N, CA and C atoms as a LAMMPS dump frame, in Angstrom:
ITEM: TIMESTEP
0
ITEM: NUMBER OF ATOMS
453
ITEM: BOX BOUNDS ff ff ff
-5.0000000000000000e+02 5.0000000000000000e+02
-5.0000000000000000e+02 5.0000000000000000e+02
-5.0000000000000000e+02 5.0000000000000000e+02
ITEM: ATOMS id mol type element x y z
1 1 1 N -35.699 -128.927 129.76
2 1 2 C -37.024 -128.804 129.178
3 1 3 C -38.061 -128.821 130.297
4 2 1 N -39.035 -127.965 130.209
5 2 2 C -40.101 -127.877 131.211
6 2 3 C -41.018 -129.082 131.122
7 3 1 N -41.221 -129.721 132.269
8 3 2 C -42.091 -130.897 132.344
9 3 3 C -43.497 -130.485 132.756
10 4 1 N -44.486 -131.138 132.139
11 4 2 C -45.89 -130.899 132.463
12 4 3 C -46.61 -132.237 132.512
13 5 1 N -47.314 -132.46 133.616
14 5 2 C -48.216 -133.608 133.713
15 5 3 C -49.603 -133.14 133.318
16 6 1 N -50.225 -133.826 132.378
17 6 2 C -51.609 -133.564 132.012
18 6 3 C -52.418 -134.699 132.61
19 7 1 N -53.196 -134.368 133.628
20 7 2 C -53.912 -135.367 134.413
21 7 3 C -55.412 -135.275 134.148
22 8 1 N -56.007 -136.406 133.839
23 8 2 C -57.427 -136.48 133.528
24 8 3 C -58.136 -137.404 134.495
25 9 1 N -59.251 -136.915 135.024
26 9 2 C -60.017 -137.65 136.013
27 9 3 C -61.047 -138.596 135.422
28 10 1 N -62.04 -138.94 136.243
29 10 2 C -62.974 -140.011 135.917
30 10 3 C -63.775 -139.766 134.645
31 11 1 N -63.983 -140.843 133.942
32 11 2 C -64.787 -140.934 132.723
33 11 3 C -64.108 -140.336 131.493
34 12 1 N -62.966 -139.673 131.657
35 12 2 C -62.313 -139.101 130.481
36 12 3 C -61.679 -140.174 129.596
37 13 1 N -61.483 -141.359 130.129
38 13 2 C -61.058 -142.483 129.305
39 13 3 C -62.146 -142.921 128.337
40 14 1 N -63.367 -142.422 128.535
41 14 2 C -64.524 -142.755 127.693
42 14 3 C -64.812 -141.675 126.653
43 15 1 N -63.871 -140.739 126.471
44 15 2 C -64.079 -139.699 125.46
45 15 3 C -64.362 -140.333 124.108
46 16 1 N -65.229 -139.685 123.349
47 16 2 C -65.623 -140.187 122.046
48 16 3 C -66.81 -141.124 122.104
49 17 1 N -67.03 -141.719 123.283
50 17 2 C -68.143 -142.64 123.488
51 17 3 C -69.182 -142.006 124.414
52 18 1 N -68.719 -141.353 125.446
53 18 2 C -69.597 -140.766 126.458
54 18 3 C -70.054 -139.368 126.025
55 19 1 N -71.329 -139.2 125.852
56 19 2 C -71.942 -137.913 125.538
57 19 3 C -71.136 -137.097 124.513
58 20 1 N -70.996 -137.6 123.29
59 20 2 C -70.218 -136.87 122.294
60 20 3 C -70.798 -135.49 121.974
61 21 1 N -72.084 -135.302 122.23
62 21 2 C -72.69 -133.983 122.009
63 21 3 C -72.161 -132.957 123.007
64 22 1 N -71.668 -133.418 124.144
65 22 2 C -71.107 -132.528 125.166
66 22 3 C -69.586 -132.486 125.078
67 23 1 N -68.959 -133.663 124.955
68 23 2 C -67.508 -133.774 125.066
69 23 3 C -66.784 -133.96 123.738
70 24 1 N -67.52 -134.068 122.642
71 24 2 C -66.912 -134.231 121.337
72 24 3 C -66.718 -135.687 120.962
73 25 1 N -66.231 -135.904 119.77
74 25 2 C -66.074 -137.263 119.246
75 25 3 C -64.646 -137.777 119.324
76 26 1 N -63.705 -136.926 119.701
77 26 2 C -62.313 -137.369 119.841
78 26 3 C -62.193 -138.321 121.023
79 27 1 N -61.398 -139.359 120.862
80 27 2 C -61.164 -140.323 121.93
81 27 3 C -60.079 -139.807 122.877
82 28 1 N -59.894 -140.51 123.982
83 28 2 C -58.807 -140.149 124.884
84 28 3 C -57.463 -140.336 124.177
85 29 1 N -57.357 -141.37 123.358
86 29 2 C -56.118 -141.572 122.594
87 29 3 C -55.862 -140.381 121.663
88 30 1 N -56.916 -139.846 121.048
89 30 2 C -56.776 -138.65 120.203
90 30 3 C -56.298 -137.467 121.035
91 31 1 N -56.839 -137.344 122.236
92 31 2 C -56.432 -136.27 123.147
93 31 3 C -54.946 -136.384 123.464
94 32 1 N -54.491 -137.58 123.775
95 32 2 C -53.08 -137.795 124.11
96 32 3 C -52.186 -137.367 122.953
97 33 1 N -52.515 -137.778 121.749
98 33 2 C -51.71 -137.424 120.575
99 33 3 C -51.677 -135.907 120.394
100 34 1 N -52.836 -135.27 120.49
101 34 2 C -52.907 -133.814 120.306
102 34 3 C -52.117 -133.078 121.377
103 35 1 N -52.279 -133.476 122.628
104 35 2 C -51.596 -132.805 123.738
105 35 3 C -50.082 -132.956 123.604
106 36 1 N -49.628 -134.13 123.25
107 36 2 C -48.181 -134.325 123.084
108 36 3 C -47.642 -133.476 121.934
109 37 1 N -48.389 -133.356 120.853
110 37 2 C -47.952 -132.525 119.722
111 37 3 C -47.908 -131.053 120.133
112 38 1 N -48.938 -130.572 120.829
113 38 2 C -48.944 -129.176 121.29
114 38 3 C -47.777 -128.927 122.243
115 39 1 N -47.517 -129.896 123.109
116 39 2 C -46.397 -129.755 124.037
117 39 3 C -45.075 -129.619 123.31
118 40 1 N -44.846 -130.475 122.314
119 40 2 C -43.602 -130.395 121.524
120 40 3 C -43.471 -129.029 120.865
121 41 1 N -44.564 -128.528 120.285
122 41 2 C -44.535 -127.216 119.631
123 41 3 C -44.132 -126.105 120.604
124 42 1 N -44.49 -126.275 121.866
125 42 2 C -44.212 -125.263 122.882
126 42 3 C -42.908 -125.52 123.638
127 43 1 N -42.207 -126.585 123.284
128 43 2 C -40.964 -126.918 123.968
129 43 3 C -41.19 -127.504 125.352
130 44 1 N -42.316 -128.169 125.538
131 44 2 C -42.658 -128.784 126.819
132 44 3 C -42.546 -130.302 126.718
133 45 1 N -42.087 -130.908 127.788
134 45 2 C -42.088 -132.366 127.893
135 45 3 C -43.386 -132.746 128.599
136 46 1 N -44.31 -133.342 127.867
137 46 2 C -45.663 -133.59 128.381
138 46 3 C -45.906 -135.079 128.564
139 47 1 N -46.465 -135.415 129.707
140 47 2 C -46.924 -136.777 129.967
141 47 3 C -48.407 -136.705 130.295
142 48 1 N -49.212 -137.531 129.633
143 48 2 C -50.659 -137.536 129.82
144 48 3 C -51.065 -138.805 130.565
145 49 1 N -51.894 -138.619 131.586
146 49 2 C -52.4 -139.757 132.368
147 49 3 C -53.905 -139.598 132.581
148 50 1 N -54.59 -140.721 132.755
149 50 2 C -56.025 -140.71 133.063
150 50 3 C -56.315 -141.787 134.09
151 51 1 N -57.194 -141.453 135.039
152 51 2 C -57.631 -142.426 136.024
153 51 3 C -59.053 -142.117 136.461
154 52 1 N -59.74 -143.168 136.865
155 52 2 C -61.055 -143.01 137.484
156 52 3 C -60.933 -143.048 139.015
157 53 1 N -59.719 -143.173 139.502
158 53 2 C -59.436 -143.376 140.92
159 53 3 C -58.95 -142.079 141.571
160 54 1 N -59.727 -141.568 142.506
161 54 2 C -59.394 -140.308 143.182
162 54 3 C -58.047 -140.372 143.883
163 55 1 N -57.763 -141.458 144.583
164 55 2 C -56.511 -141.535 145.329
165 55 3 C -55.307 -141.571 144.392
166 56 1 N -55.455 -142.183 143.227
167 56 2 C -54.353 -142.195 142.271
168 56 3 C -54.078 -140.783 141.756
169 57 1 N -55.137 -140.036 141.48
170 57 2 C -54.989 -138.657 141.011
171 57 3 C -54.306 -137.797 142.075
172 58 1 N -54.701 -137.961 143.333
173 58 2 C -54.065 -137.242 144.438
174 58 3 C -52.582 -137.605 144.507
175 59 1 N -52.267 -138.88 144.365
176 59 2 C -50.873 -139.319 144.383
177 59 3 C -50.053 -138.723 143.259
178 60 1 N -50.658 -138.602 142.078
179 60 2 C -49.949 -137.983 140.949
180 60 3 C -49.667 -136.506 141.223
181 61 1 N -50.597 -135.812 141.876
182 61 2 C -50.362 -134.407 142.237
183 61 3 C -49.233 -134.298 143.255
184 62 1 N -49.195 -135.194 144.224
185 62 2 C -48.09 -135.211 145.187
186 62 3 C -46.765 -135.429 144.463
187 63 1 N -46.765 -136.35 143.496
188 63 2 C -45.559 -136.615 142.729
189 63 3 C -45.109 -135.402 141.933
190 64 1 N -46.069 -134.632 141.415
191 64 2 C -45.724 -133.412 140.68
192 64 3 C -45.004 -132.431 141.591
193 65 1 N -45.483 -132.295 142.817
194 65 2 C -44.819 -131.409 143.776
195 65 3 C -43.402 -131.908 144.037
196 66 1 N -43.272 -133.193 144.287
197 66 2 C -41.973 -133.768 144.636
198 66 3 C -40.95 -133.655 143.506
199 67 1 N -41.428 -133.627 142.257
200 67 2 C -40.507 -133.573 141.114
201 67 3 C -40.462 -132.198 140.452
202 68 1 N -41.194 -131.23 140.987
203 68 2 C -41.192 -129.878 140.415
204 68 3 C -41.818 -129.813 139.037
205 69 1 N -42.906 -130.537 138.855
206 69 2 C -43.56 -130.643 137.556
207 69 3 C -44.856 -129.839 137.54
208 70 1 N -45.029 -129.011 136.507
209 70 2 C -46.27 -128.253 136.339
210 70 3 C -47.403 -129.212 135.968
211 71 1 N -48.648 -128.758 136.172
212 71 2 C -49.795 -129.64 135.979
213 71 3 C -50.896 -128.941 135.194
214 72 1 N -51.447 -129.668 134.234
215 72 2 C -52.728 -129.333 133.611
216 72 3 C -53.676 -130.422 134.104
217 73 1 N -54.733 -130.011 134.781
218 73 2 C -55.612 -130.955 135.474
219 73 3 C -57.05 -130.813 135.011
220 74 1 N -57.597 -131.904 134.482
221 74 2 C -59.032 -131.985 134.251
222 74 3 C -59.577 -132.901 135.337
223 75 1 N -60.087 -132.304 136.429
224 75 2 C -60.556 -133.127 137.532
225 75 3 C -61.868 -133.844 137.254
226 76 1 N -62.532 -133.499 136.132
227 76 2 C -63.801 -134.117 135.755
228 76 3 C -64.788 -134.014 136.925
229 77 1 N -65.5 -135.081 137.244
230 77 2 C -66.514 -135.017 138.302
231 77 3 C -65.929 -134.634 139.659
232 78 1 N -64.647 -134.933 139.89
233 78 2 C -64.025 -134.57 141.164
234 78 3 C -63.963 -133.054 141.362
235 79 1 N -64.1 -132.303 140.277
236 79 2 C -64.092 -130.841 140.315
237 79 3 C -65.021 -130.293 141.383
238 80 1 N -66.16 -130.91 141.533
239 80 2 C -67.267 -130.331 142.277
240 80 3 C -67.323 -130.719 143.753
241 81 1 N -66.533 -131.729 144.154
242 81 2 C -66.692 -132.174 145.536
243 81 3 C -65.446 -132.762 146.189
244 82 1 N -64.364 -132.94 145.467
245 82 2 C -63.217 -133.631 146.052
246 82 3 C -62.292 -132.653 146.758
247 83 1 N -62.461 -132.562 148.067
248 83 2 C -61.582 -131.704 148.851
249 83 3 C -60.194 -132.32 148.983
250 84 1 N -60.1 -133.623 148.867
251 84 2 C -58.781 -134.267 148.852
252 84 3 C -58.002 -133.825 147.613
253 85 1 N -58.675 -133.793 146.475
254 85 2 C -58.028 -133.337 145.247
255 85 3 C -57.689 -131.863 145.332
256 86 1 N -58.586 -131.069 145.888
257 86 2 C -58.344 -129.63 146.074
258 86 3 C -57.1 -129.403 146.922
259 87 1 N -56.989 -130.139 148.019
260 87 2 C -55.836 -129.972 148.91
261 87 3 C -54.534 -130.388 148.233
262 88 1 N -54.582 -131.445 147.426
263 88 2 C -53.387 -131.869 146.696
264 88 3 C -53.026 -130.843 145.619
265 89 1 N -54.028 -130.282 144.948
266 89 2 C -53.786 -129.246 143.938
267 89 3 C -53.173 -128.004 144.577
268 90 1 N -53.632 -127.672 145.776
269 90 2 C -53.088 -126.508 146.485
270 90 3 C -51.601 -126.683 146.76
271 91 1 N -51.175 -127.909 147.021
272 91 2 C -49.756 -128.147 147.262
273 91 3 C -48.926 -127.841 146.017
274 92 1 N -49.503 -128.079 144.837
275 92 2 C -48.795 -127.803 143.581
276 92 3 C -48.525 -126.31 143.464
277 93 1 N -49.558 -125.5 143.633
278 93 2 C -49.371 -124.055 143.462
279 93 3 C -48.571 -123.457 144.609
280 94 1 N -48.708 -123.988 145.806
281 94 2 C -47.914 -123.475 146.934
282 94 3 C -46.433 -123.779 146.765
283 95 1 N -46.147 -124.789 145.955
284 95 2 C -44.746 -125.121 145.664
285 95 3 C -44.182 -124.217 144.567
286 96 1 N -44.985 -123.267 144.097
287 96 2 C -44.536 -122.345 143.059
288 96 3 C -44.689 -122.879 141.645
289 97 1 N -45.41 -123.975 141.513
290 97 2 C -45.64 -124.583 140.206
291 97 3 C -46.965 -124.093 139.632
292 98 1 N -47.095 -124.157 138.333
293 98 2 C -48.34 -123.784 137.671
294 98 3 C -49.28 -124.977 137.649
295 99 1 N -50.544 -124.722 137.98
296 99 2 C -51.594 -125.727 137.857
297 99 3 C -52.771 -125.075 137.139
298 100 1 N -53.053 -125.56 135.929
299 100 2 C -54.173 -125.048 135.161
300 100 3 C -55.285 -126.085 135.197
301 101 1 N -56.439 -125.666 135.713
302 101 2 C -57.644 -126.502 135.685
303 101 3 C -58.23 -126.387 134.282
304 102 1 N -58.589 -127.516 133.694
305 102 2 C -59.089 -127.513 132.319
306 102 3 C -60.354 -128.363 132.222
307 103 1 N -61.266 -127.902 131.371
308 103 2 C -62.506 -128.645 131.105
309 103 3 C -62.829 -128.557 129.623
310 104 1 N -63.296 -129.655 129.058
311 104 2 C -63.702 -129.67 127.659
312 104 3 C -64.944 -128.818 127.434
313 105 1 N -65.917 -129.001 128.31
314 105 2 C -67.152 -128.217 128.227
315 105 3 C -67.046 -127.044 129.195
316 106 1 N -68.033 -126.177 129.174
317 106 2 C -68.066 -125.048 130.105
318 106 3 C -68.995 -125.413 131.254
319 107 1 N -68.453 -125.783 132.416
320 107 2 C -69.299 -126.2 133.531
321 107 3 C -70.331 -125.14 133.945
322 108 1 N -70.002 -123.871 133.789
323 108 2 C -70.924 -122.795 134.184
324 108 3 C -72.152 -122.73 133.283
325 109 1 N -72.069 -123.346 132.102
326 109 2 C -73.199 -123.344 131.171
327 109 3 C -73.994 -124.645 131.235
328 110 1 N -73.671 -125.479 132.225
329 110 2 C -74.325 -126.785 132.34
330 110 3 C -75.165 -126.853 133.598
331 111 1 N -75.447 -128.043 134.074
332 111 2 C -76.28 -128.23 135.253
333 111 3 C -75.71 -127.462 136.441
334 112 1 N -76.597 -127.033 137.313
335 112 2 C -76.18 -126.179 138.432
336 112 3 C -75.128 -126.838 139.32
337 113 1 N -75.225 -128.15 139.533
338 113 2 C -74.248 -128.8 140.413
339 113 3 C -72.835 -128.718 139.853
340 114 1 N -72.7 -128.464 138.549
341 114 2 C -71.38 -128.354 137.93
342 114 3 C -70.79 -126.951 138.05
343 115 1 N -71.542 -126 138.553
344 115 2 C -71.075 -124.611 138.599
345 115 3 C -69.976 -124.395 139.634
346 116 1 N -69.937 -125.205 140.678
347 116 2 C -68.931 -125.053 141.725
348 116 3 C -67.706 -125.901 141.418
349 117 1 N -66.553 -125.269 141.453
350 117 2 C -65.283 -125.999 141.383
351 117 3 C -64.545 -125.774 142.683
352 118 1 N -64.279 -126.848 143.409
353 118 2 C -63.494 -126.723 144.633
354 118 3 C -62.01 -126.598 144.307
355 119 1 N -61.625 -126.869 143.067
356 119 2 C -60.232 -126.783 142.633
357 119 3 C -59.876 -125.375 142.172
358 120 1 N -60.822 -124.655 141.588
359 120 2 C -60.541 -123.353 140.965
360 120 3 C -59.851 -122.379 141.915
361 121 1 N -60.235 -122.382 143.166
362 121 2 C -59.683 -121.436 144.124
363 121 3 C -58.208 -121.637 144.438
364 122 1 N -57.661 -122.805 144.112
365 122 2 C -56.241 -123.061 144.365
366 122 3 C -55.449 -123.225 143.07
367 123 1 N -56.148 -123.207 141.931
368 123 2 C -55.478 -123.325 140.63
369 123 3 C -54.862 -121.989 140.242
370 124 1 N -53.843 -122.032 139.418
371 124 2 C -53.272 -120.816 138.858
372 124 3 C -54.3 -120.149 137.957
373 125 1 N -55.036 -120.956 137.2
374 125 2 C -56.073 -120.458 136.302
375 125 3 C -56.9 -121.608 135.785
376 126 1 N -57.974 -121.262 135.064
377 126 2 C -58.895 -122.259 134.527
378 126 3 C -59.183 -121.954 133.063
379 127 1 N -59.213 -123.004 132.246
380 127 2 C -59.612 -122.902 130.847
381 127 3 C -60.743 -123.897 130.638
382 128 1 N -61.87 -123.431 130.101
383 128 2 C -63.023 -124.313 129.947
384 128 3 C -63.842 -123.934 128.728
385 129 1 N -64.452 -124.956 128.133
386 129 2 C -65.454 -124.729 127.111
387 129 3 C -64.971 -124.772 125.682
388 130 1 N -63.713 -125.095 125.443
389 130 2 C -63.168 -125.07 124.086
390 130 3 C -62.864 -126.467 123.546
391 131 1 N -63.443 -127.494 124.124
392 131 2 C -63.162 -128.852 123.673
393 131 3 C -61.695 -129.175 123.871
394 132 1 N -61.128 -129.952 122.947
395 132 2 C -59.708 -130.307 123.064
396 132 3 C -58.809 -129.085 123.087
397 133 1 N -59.237 -128.018 122.432
398 133 2 C -58.449 -126.784 122.405
399 133 3 C -58.214 -126.23 123.815
400 134 1 N -59.075 -126.569 124.766
401 134 2 C -58.85 -126.146 126.154
402 134 3 C -57.474 -126.6 126.638
403 135 1 N -57.067 -127.798 126.232
404 135 2 C -55.753 -128.318 126.639
405 135 3 C -54.626 -127.528 125.977
406 136 1 N -54.787 -127.183 124.7
407 136 2 C -53.765 -126.396 124.009
408 136 3 C -53.604 -125.043 124.694
409 137 1 N -54.71 -124.421 125.051
410 137 2 C -54.653 -123.118 125.726
411 137 3 C -53.997 -123.246 127.1
412 138 1 N -54.308 -124.315 127.808
413 138 2 C -53.697 -124.542 129.122
414 138 3 C -52.184 -124.727 128.994
415 139 1 N -51.753 -125.498 128.015
416 139 2 C -50.313 -125.697 127.808
417 139 3 C -49.631 -124.394 127.418
418 140 1 N -50.289 -123.574 126.609
419 140 2 C -49.738 -122.263 126.251
420 140 3 C -49.571 -121.4 127.501
421 141 1 N -50.529 -121.486 128.411
422 141 2 C -50.431 -120.722 129.659
423 141 3 C -49.231 -121.182 130.482
424 142 1 N -49.024 -122.491 130.576
425 142 2 C -47.87 -123.01 131.315
426 142 3 C -46.579 -122.517 130.668
427 143 1 N -46.48 -122.634 129.358
428 143 2 C -45.268 -122.207 128.653
429 143 3 C -45.028 -120.7 128.833
430 144 1 N -46.087 -119.904 128.742
431 144 2 C -45.953 -118.46 128.88
432 144 3 C -45.518 -118.076 130.295
433 145 1 N -46.071 -118.729 131.293
434 145 2 C -45.68 -118.453 132.683
435 145 3 C -44.222 -118.846 132.915
436 146 1 N -43.792 -119.901 132.271
437 146 2 C -42.397 -120.344 132.403
438 146 3 C -41.478 -119.228 131.922
439 147 1 N -41.833 -118.578 130.834
440 147 2 C -41.026 -117.483 130.277
441 147 3 C -41.136 -116.252 131.167
442 148 1 N -42.356 -115.918 131.594
443 148 2 C -42.603 -114.689 132.364
444 148 3 C -42.004 -114.726 133.762
445 149 1 N -42.151 -115.853 134.448
446 149 2 C -41.711 -115.912 135.845
447 149 3 C -40.486 -116.785 136.048
448 150 1 N -40.073 -117.478 134.995
449 150 2 C -38.919 -118.345 135.117
450 150 3 C -39.106 -119.428 136.153
451 151 1 N -40.358 -119.89 136.283
452 151 2 C -40.682 -120.894 137.3
453 151 3 C -40.039 -122.224 136.998
C-alpha cells in the first residue's frame, strides 16, 4: 500500500478557532478524520501530523525520504520564507517521491507577502483555495501519479 505523510505546519492545530472566515470552521481533528477517510478510499496509507516547530517539520521530510514516503505538505507560514523547509522538500522530489504543496485558502488572493512560496518551485504540484477539499485533491494527485509513473 502506498504511504503518504500529510504534514501540517504552524497554527494549523488551531483550525476551527483561528480565522474561521479564512480557514473554515473544521478543526484539525476534523481534518485528520477526513484525510484518513479520503486516503482509505484511494487505497493510500495516510498518516497526518501537525507541528508549530520548523525543525520538526524538516525532520519529518527527511524521514519521508529515508522511508520512501510521499508527502502532502501544508507549510503554512513557513511557505513564504523557510529555505530550510524548501531544501528538505526538494530532497523528497529529488528522491523520486511526490510532494504536493497544499493550502486551505488561496495565498495568491490574500496579502501580498503570502504570494511567494519558496516551496512551490521544488514541489511536484500545488493545490490551494478549496478548504479541506484541497487535501482530497492532493491525495488524488498522489494516487494518480502512483498509477501513472509507478513511483
